[in-house]
C-alpha positions in Angstrom: -29.9 22.8 -37.8 -32.3 19.8 -37.6 -29.6 17.3 -36.8 -26.4 15.6 -37.9 -26.6 13.9 -41.3 -25.3 10.2 -41.1 -24.0 8.8 -44.3 -23.0 5.2 -44.9 -20.7 3.8 -47.5 -23.4 2.4 -49.8 -25.1 5.9 -49.9 -21.8 7.7 -50.6 -20.9 5.4 -53.5 -23.9 6.6 -55.5 -23.3 10.3 -54.8 -19.8 11.0 -56.3 -17.8 10.1 -59.4 -14.0 9.8 -59.6 -13.9 12.8 -62.0 -15.6 15.0 -59.4 -13.2 13.8 -56.7 -10.2 14.5 -58.9 -11.5 18.0 -59.4 -12.2 18.5 -55.7 -8.7 17.2 -54.7 -7.1 19.5 -57.2 -9.0 22.4 -55.5 -7.8 21.1 -52.1 -4.1 21.2 -53.1 -4.6 24.6 -54.6 -6.2 26.0 -51.4 -3.3 24.5 -49.3 -0.7 26.1 -51.6 -2.6 29.5 -51.3 -2.4 29.2 -47.5 -6.2 29.1 -47.1 -5.9 25.9 -45.0 -5.3 25.4 -41.3 -4.1 21.8 -41.1 -1.8 20.3 -38.4 0.2 17.3 -39.5 -1.6 14.0 -38.8 -1.2 12.5 -35.3 -0.5 8.8 -34.8 -1.4 6.2 -32.1 0.7 3.1 -32.7 -0.8 -0.3 -31.7 0.8 -3.8 -31.8 -0.6 -4.6 -35.2 -1.5 -1.2 -36.7 -2.1 2.5 -36.1 -4.8 5.1 -35.7 -4.5 8.6 -37.2 -6.3 11.8 -36.5 -6.5 14.4 -39.3 -8.2 17.8 -38.7 -8.6 20.6 -41.2 -10.2 24.0 -41.8 -10.5 25.5 -45.2 -11.0 29.2 -44.7 -11.9 30.1 -48.3 -14.8 27.7 -48.5 -15.7 27.6 -44.7 -15.4 23.8 -44.6 -14.0 22.0 -41.5 -13.8 18.6 -40.1 -11.7 15.7 -38.8 -11.0 12.2 -40.1 -10.2 9.3 -37.7 -8.5 6.5 -39.7 -6.8 3.3 -38.9 -4.3 1.2 -40.9 -4.1 -2.5 -39.9 -2.4 -4.5 -42.7 -3.3 -7.9 -41.2 -7.0 -7.2 -41.2 -8.0 -8.7 -44.6 -6.4 -12.1 -43.8 -6.9 -12.4 -40.1 -10.1 -10.4 -39.4 -12.0 -10.2 -42.7 -11.9 -6.4 -42.3 -10.4 -3.8 -44.6 -6.8 -2.6 -44.0 -8.1 0.9 -43.8 -11.3 2.1 -42.1 -12.3 5.6 -41.4 -15.0 8.0 -40.1 -15.2 11.7 -41.1 -17.0 14.4 -39.1 -17.8 17.7 -40.8 -18.4 20.6 -38.5 -19.9 24.0 -39.0 -17.0 26.4 -38.4 -19.2 29.2 -37.0 -20.8 27.1 -34.2 -18.9 23.8 -34.2 -22.2 22.0 -34.8 -21.6 18.4 -36.2 -23.1 18.8 -39.7 -22.3 15.2 -40.8 -20.7 12.0 -39.7 -19.9 9.7 -42.7 -18.0 6.6 -43.7 -14.5 7.7 -44.5 -13.2 4.4 -45.8 -14.5 4.8 -49.3 -13.6 8.6 -49.2 -10.0 7.7 -48.3 -9.7 5.3 -51.2 -11.2 7.8 -53.6 -9.3 10.9 -52.6 -6.0 9.0 -52.5 -6.6 7.7 -56.0 -7.6 11.3 -57.0 -4.3 12.7 -55.6 -2.3 10.5 -57.9 -4.6 11.6 -60.7 -3.9 15.3 -60.1 -0.1 14.6 -59.8 -0.1 12.7 -63.0 -2.0 15.4 -64.8 0.7 18.0 -63.8 3.8 15.9 -63.8 3.6 13.0 -66.4 4.4 13.4 -70.0 1.2 14.5 -71.8 1.3 11.5 -74.2 1.6 8.9 -71.4 -0.2 5.7 -72.3 1.4 2.8 -70.4 0.9 2.3 -66.7 2.7 0.1 -64.2 1.0 -0.7 -60.9 2.6 -2.3 -57.8 0.0 -3.7 -55.5 -3.4 -5.0 -56.3 -5.6 -4.1 -53.4 -8.4 -1.5 -53.0 -6.0 1.4 -53.4 -4.7 0.0 -56.7 -8.4 0.0 -57.9 -9.0 3.7 -57.2 -5.5 4.6 -58.5 -6.4 3.0 -61.8 -9.8 4.7 -61.8 -8.3 8.1 -61.2 -5.4 7.7 -63.7 -7.9 6.7 -66.3 -9.5 10.2 -65.9 -6.2 12.0 -66.7 -4.4 9.6 -69.1 -5.2 7.9 -72.3 -4.2 4.5 -71.0 -3.6 1.9 -73.7 -2.0 -0.8 -71.5 -1.4 -1.4 -67.8 0.8 -4.0 -66.0 0.2 -5.0 -62.4 2.3 -6.9 -59.9 1.6 -8.0 -56.3 3.1 -10.9 -54.4 -0.1 -13.1 -54.6 -0.6 -14.5 -58.0 -4.4 -15.0 -57.8 -4.9 -11.4 -56.5 -3.0 -9.8 -59.4 -4.6 -12.1 -61.9 -8.1 -11.3 -60.6 -7.3 -7.6 -60.6 -6.1 -7.7 -64.2 -9.1 -9.6 -65.4 -11.6 -7.3 -63.6 -9.8 -4.1 -64.7 -9.5 -5.2 -68.4 -13.3 -5.9 -68.5 -14.1 -2.6 -66.7 -11.9 -0.2 -68.7 -11.6 -1.9 -72.1 -7.8 -1.8 -72.4 -5.3 -4.6 -71.7 -4.3 -5.0 -68.0 -1.7 -7.7 -67.7 -0.7 -9.5 -64.5 3.1 -9.8 -64.5 5.5 -12.0 -62.4 7.8 -9.3 -61.0 7.9 -5.7 -59.9 10.7 -5.2 -62.5 8.4 -6.3 -65.3 5.6 -4.1 -64.1 7.6 -0.9 -64.1 10.0 -1.3 -67.0 9.2 0.7 -70.2 6.1 2.4 -68.8 5.2 6.1 -68.7 3.6 6.2 -65.3 4.2 4.0 -62.2 2.0 3.8 -59.1 3.1 2.0 -55.9 0.4 1.1 -53.4 2.1 -1.3 -50.9 2.8 -1.2 -47.1 6.4 -2.2 -47.8 9.2 -1.4 -45.3 12.0 -2.2 -47.8 12.4 -0.7 -51.3 10.7 -2.7 -54.1 11.6 -0.5 -57.1 15.3 -0.4 -58.3 16.7 2.7 -59.9 17.8 0.9 -63.1 14.3 -0.4 -63.8 12.9 3.1 -64.4 13.1 4.7 -67.8 13.9 8.4 -68.3 10.7 10.5 -68.5 8.8 8.2 -66.2 6.4 9.7 -63.6 6.1 7.8 -60.3 3.2 8.1 -57.8 4.6 6.8 -54.5 1.4 6.2 -52.6 2.1 3.4 -50.2 4.5 4.8 -47.6 2.3 6.5 -45.0 4.0 5.8 -41.7 7.6 6.0 -40.3 10.0 3.3 -41.8 7.9 2.6 -44.8 9.7 2.9 -48.2 8.9 1.6 -51.7 11.6 3.2 -53.9 15.3 2.9 -53.7 17.0 5.9 -52.1 19.2 6.2 -55.2 16.1 6.6 -57.3 14.8 9.4 -55.1 18.2 11.2 -55.3 18.3 11.2 -59.1 14.6 12.3 -59.6 12.6 15.5 -59.2 10.6 15.0 -56.0 7.2 16.7 -55.4 5.5 16.2 -52.1 2.1 17.0 -50.6 3.4 18.3 -47.3 7.0 18.5 -45.9 5.8 18.0 -42.3 4.1 14.7 -43.2 6.4 13.5 -46.0 9.5 13.9 -43.9 7.9 12.0 -41.0 6.0 9.2 -42.8 6.1 9.6 -46.6 8.2 7.9 -49.2 11.1 10.1 -48.3 11.0 9.5 -44.5 13.7 6.8 -44.3 16.4 8.7 -46.3 15.4 11.9 -44.4 15.8 10.2 -41.1 19.2 8.9 -42.2 20.2 12.5 -43.3 20.8 11.3 -46.9 17.9 13.3 -48.3 17.4 16.9 -47.1 14.7 19.5 -47.7 16.8 21.2 -50.4 16.5 17.9 -52.4 12.7 18.4 -52.6 11.6 20.3 -55.7 8.3 21.6 -54.4 4.8 20.8 -53.1 2.2 19.6 -55.6 0.0 22.6 -54.9 2.8 25.0 -55.8 3.0 23.3 -59.3 -0.8 23.6 -59.7 -0.8 27.4 -58.9 2.3 28.1 -61.0 4.7 28.9 -58.2 6.9 25.9 -59.1 7.7 24.2 -62.4 6.4 20.8 -63.3 8.1 18.3 -65.7 11.2 19.3 -67.6 11.8 16.9 -70.5 13.0 13.4 -69.8 13.6 13.7 -66.1 12.0 11.2 -63.7 9.4 12.8 -61.5 8.2 11.3 -58.2 5.0 12.4 -56.3 5.3 11.5 -52.6 1.8 11.3 -51.3 1.0 11.0 -47.6 -2.6 12.0 -47.8 -3.8 15.4 -46.5 -6.8 16.1 -44.3 -7.8 18.9 -46.7 -8.4 16.2 -49.4 -10.8 14.5 -47.0 -12.6 17.6 -45.9 -13.1 19.0 -49.4 -14.3 15.6 -50.7 -16.6 15.1 -47.6 -18.0 18.6 -48.2 -18.9 17.7 -51.8 -20.6 14.5 -50.6 -22.5 16.4 -47.9 -23.9 19.0 -50.4 -24.9 16.2 -52.9 -26.6 14.2 -50.1 -28.6 17.3 -49.0 -29.6 18.0 -52.6 -30.7 14.4 -53.2 -32.3 13.7 -49.8 -29.8 10.9 -49.0 -28.7 9.9 -45.5 -30.3 9.8 -42.0 -30.7 12.8 -39.7 -29.7 12.0 -36.1 -30.0 14.3 -33.1 -26.9 13.6 -30.9 -28.0 16.2 -28.4 -31.6 14.9 -28.0 
């Protein structure tokens, strides 16, 4: 090996498309379901204003391995002019442990999280889904829309977040980019009523979505809850829906289900399956007009598989900087 390939965000953005990431993440969920993945649950360090997470993974079937180090600091955009989420990914060669690449993981995290909702929607939403409701209008809402546009024939989208200017700007930009109507609405209720697919992307610690707002047959991607005590959906809504998770260890600790699980209201027997099991056919997907919920916590395998794709493309195209850490 000549050195470690360093890749910055601006280089990565030109290497991958959302369609490729959706395909890669579907492969990641499949490998996890087929027990080809060694992946401890993410570990947390909690600070006064945020947290740091360490996420290692080894995919035996493809010989890909690495670790992501990622922070979540919700006050960053307003107080520090920094993103809420920032990350670095290291890819290692499993045979020797050599650091093959160190790359920006911030963009990768945004893309693979959007892609996870894309994969879930592909398998769990009604096939003719056309209307989308989005809660939150930050970076994650952007990649959610990007991914859902790959798997749905979106005719209309509604978006709500607490800041009027943010949701208005999001709606205007998205309408121009995708060519369908994206409407900024004044309440969470208006955003999720009479839609086919809902996506929630907030750091809320109290439920935002009420049970009676959700129509039969709706699919919900619950993406925001990613740490203990976060929750975006009413517990009653969880109890009346078919819940699909990415990982029990992570979802029960820090996913959408973590609060009712800690209160012993929701138990493992209330969970229908993991998404990967639906993909490989070991579990059923949608059954008619039921409400389905995908509880996404984000798996290290999504990061490693996406980073592997980026690394191969960078090598093919001669992108990035070689650096000798041991020199």
